C-alpha positions in Angstrom: -75.7 122.8 22.3 -72.8 121.7 24.4 -69.8 120.1 22.8 -69.8 116.4 23.3 -66.7 114.8 24.1 -65.7 111.1 24.7 -63.1 110.2 27.1 -61.5 106.8 27.2 -58.8 105.7 30.0 -58.6 102.9 32.0 -57.3 105.5 35.1 -60.3 105.9 37.2 -58.5 108.7 39.1 -58.1 110.6 35.7 -61.7 110.3 34.7 -62.8 111.6 38.1 -60.4 114.7 37.6 -61.6 115.2 34.2 -65.2 115.1 35.3 -64.8 117.4 38.2 -62.5 119.8 36.3 -65.6 120.3 33.4 -68.1 120.8 36.2 -68.4 124.6 35.4 -67.8 124.4 31.6 -71.3 124.7 30.1 -70.2 124.3 26.7 -68.5 120.9 27.5 -70.9 117.5 27.7 -68.2 114.8 28.6 -68.8 111.0 28.4 -66.2 108.9 30.2 -65.4 105.2 29.8 -62.9 103.0 31.2 -63.0 100.3 28.6 -61.6 100.5 25.0 -64.5 98.0 24.0 -67.2 100.3 25.3 -65.5 103.3 23.7 -65.5 101.4 20.4 -69.3 100.8 20.5 -69.9 104.4 21.5 -68.3 105.5 18.6 -70.3 103.4 16.0 -73.7 104.4 17.7 -73.5 108.2 18.8 -72.0 111.2 17.4 -69.3 113.1 19.1 -67.3 116.3 18.5 -64.0 114.9 19.8 -62.4 112.3 21.5 -59.8 112.5 24.5 -58.1 109.0 25.2 -55.1 107.4 26.8 -52.3 106.1 24.8 -53.2 102.6 26.5 -56.8 101.7 27.1 -58.0 98.4 28.6 -59.0 95.8 26.2 -58.7 97.9 23.3 -55.3 99.6 22.8 -55.4 103.1 22.0 -54.2 103.0 18.4 -56.6 99.9 17.7 -59.2 102.3 19.1 -58.2 105.1 16.5 -58.6 102.6 14.0 -62.1 101.8 15.1 -63.0 105.5 15.2 -61.6 105.9 11.7 -64.0 103.5 10.3 -67.1 105.0 12.2 -69.5 106.5 9.8 -70.4 109.1 12.3 -67.1 110.1 13.6 -64.2 109.4 11.2 -63.0 112.9 11.1 -63.5 114.2 14.5 -60.2 115.6 16.4 -58.5 113.2 18.6 -56.4 114.1 21.8 -54.1 111.6 23.2 -52.9 111.6 26.7 -49.2 110.2 27.5 -47.4 109.7 30.7 -44.6 112.0 29.2 -43.0 113.3 26.0 -42.5 109.8 24.4 -41.4 110.7 20.8 -41.9 107.2 19.1 -45.6 107.0 20.5 -46.1 110.8 19.2 -44.8 109.7 16.0 -46.9 106.8 15.8 -49.9 108.8 16.7 -49.4 111.7 14.4 -49.4 109.0 11.6 -52.6 107.3 12.8 -54.4 110.6 12.9 -54.1 112.2 16.5 -54.8 115.9 16.4 -53.2 116.8 19.6 -50.9 115.2 22.1 -50.9 116.2 25.8 -49.0 114.7 29.0 -51.9 113.6 31.1 -53.1 116.3 33.7 -52.2 115.7 37.2 -55.0 117.9 38.7 -58.4 119.6 37.9 -56.6 122.8 36.8 -54.6 121.4 34.3 -57.5 119.2 32.8 -59.7 122.6 32.8 -57.0 124.2 30.6 -56.6 121.1 28.5 -60.2 121.1 27.5 -60.3 124.8 27.0 -57.5 124.4 24.6 -59.0 121.9 22.5 -62.5 123.7 22.6 -61.9 125.6 19.4 -61.2 122.4 17.2 -64.3 120.6 18.8 -66.8 123.5 18.3 -65.9 123.6 14.8 -66.8 119.8 14.4 -70.2 120.5 16.1 -70.9 123.3 13.8 -69.9 121.2 10.7 -72.5 118.8 11.5 -75.6 121.1 12.4 -78.1 119.7 10.3 -81.2 121.2 8.7 -84.0 119.7 6.8 -83.7 120.6 3.1 -85.7 119.0 0.4 -84.2 119.1 -3.2 -83.6 116.6 -6.2 -80.1 115.6 -6.2 -78.7 114.1 -9.6 -75.8 111.8 -8.3 -73.0 110.5 -10.9 -70.8 107.7 -10.0 -68.5 105.6 -11.7 -65.8 106.5 -14.4 -66.7 109.8 -15.9 -70.0 109.8 -13.9 -71.9 107.6 -16.4 -73.8 105.8 -13.8 -76.5 108.6 -12.8 -79.4 108.4 -10.4 -81.7 111.2 -9.1 -82.4 111.1 -5.3 -83.9 113.6 -2.7 -82.0 115.3 -0.4 -83.2 114.8 3.5 -81.0 117.5 5.4 -77.8 119.2 5.0 -75.0 120.3 7.0 -71.7 122.4 6.3 -70.0 119.2 6.1 -72.3 116.7 4.1 -76.2 115.7 3.5 -78.4 112.8 3.7 -80.1 111.7 0.6 -82.5 108.9 -0.4 -82.4 106.6 -1.9 -78.7 105.2 -2.3 -78.8 104.2 -5.9 -76.7 101.4 -5.2 -73.7 103.5 -3.9 -71.3 102.0 -1.3 -69.6 103.4 1.5 -66.1 105.0 0.3 -67.3 105.9 -3.2 -66.9 109.3 -4.3 -70.1 110.8 -6.0 -70.5 113.9 -8.1 -73.9 115.7 -6.7 -75.8 118.5 -8.7 -78.4 120.2 -6.8 -79.7 123.7 -6.0 -77.7 125.1 -3.3 -79.8 126.7 -0.6 -79.7 130.5 -0.6 -81.4 133.0 1.7 -81.4 136.5 0.6 -80.9 139.7 2.4 -83.4 142.4 2.5 -82.5 145.2 -0.2 -83.1 148.9 0.7 -84.2 150.6 -2.4 -83.4 154.4 -2.9 -85.9 156.7 -1.3 -88.4 158.1 -3.9 -92.3 159.6 -3.5 -93.6 156.4 -4.7 -91.4 154.3 -2.5 -92.1 156.2 0.6 -95.4 154.5 0.9 -93.7 151.0 1.1 -92.8 150.4 4.9 -90.7 147.3 4.0 -88.7 146.5 0.8 -89.3 143.3 -0.6 -86.6 140.7 -0.6 -84.5 140.3 -3.7 -84.4 136.5 -4.0 -81.5 135.6 -6.6 -81.9 132.5 -8.9 -80.4 129.2 -7.4 -78.1 128.0 -9.8 -77.4 124.5 -10.0 -74.2 123.7 -8.0 -71.9 120.6 -8.6 -70.0 119.4 -5.4 -68.1 116.2 -4.8 -68.9 113.9 -1.9 -67.9 110.5 -0.4 -70.5 108.1 0.6 -69.9 107.7 4.6 -73.1 105.6 5.4 -75.5 103.7 3.6 -78.8 102.4 5.1 -79.1 98.5 5.4 -82.3 98.7 3.2 -80.6 101.2 0.6 -83.2 103.5 1.3 -80.8 106.3 2.1 -77.3 107.3 2.4 -74.9 109.9 4.1 -72.4 112.0 2.1 -69.6 114.0 3.2 -68.7 117.2 0.9 -65.0 117.1 -0.5 -63.5 120.4 -1.3 -66.2 122.7 -1.1 -65.5 126.2 -2.9 -65.7 129.1 -0.4 -68.9 130.3 -2.2 -70.5 127.0 -1.6 -69.4 126.8 2.0 -71.1 130.3 2.5 -74.2 129.4 0.7 -74.7 126.4 3.0 -73.8 128.0 6.2 -75.9 131.1 5.3 -78.9 128.8 5.0 -78.0 127.0 8.3 -77.7 129.9 10.3 -80.8 131.9 8.7 -78.9 134.6 7.2 -77.2 135.7 10.5 
């Protein structure tokens, strides 16, 4: 699956150079817009793995566009590359405070655009992998409020390395931090027992399936359906074992 990148720039020539430069990059799916208002709408309605934007975009300033992006349930945490016309220190300081991941002087030819996209590929591929979702059904106990006094039980719909969808929302609101308790998906690897006369008759060893212990995970509510029937959650501070277990499930044990 290609990395999906949104590029917003009022400079038509720059957009043409960018599209031309990635024509041979099979890993990259580039969506280009000249209008900041259109970019803002796309960030609210489509999932991207990263955004490349000029520091000045028609109708919506580049920094205003970043604010819109950070409020997007789908794209709040994606990498941001800001293109400038030079090493403008004040602009860079302002950008880093706003959440810009990388700064780059706007490339002047296809080769430089090619190198730019390859340079930021790693960060954007990580974002794409973080949002790979697989169906996963299990009861999820959700606790919100002081000391988790308010509790309700939901059911997970799908899961990714970065979060999960559950239903219903239980009255939770966007921005709230919940404590979740659920059975972490696990896929066990084949166990190869010692060879004995009796075991020689068994061509394949059965899988040793460990008990799936309940896991407690904190998550931030990033989206609530208008009807309240479901919500999206971003995991917060997973332990390495929890991250490994989810990744193991998503990748099928590979």
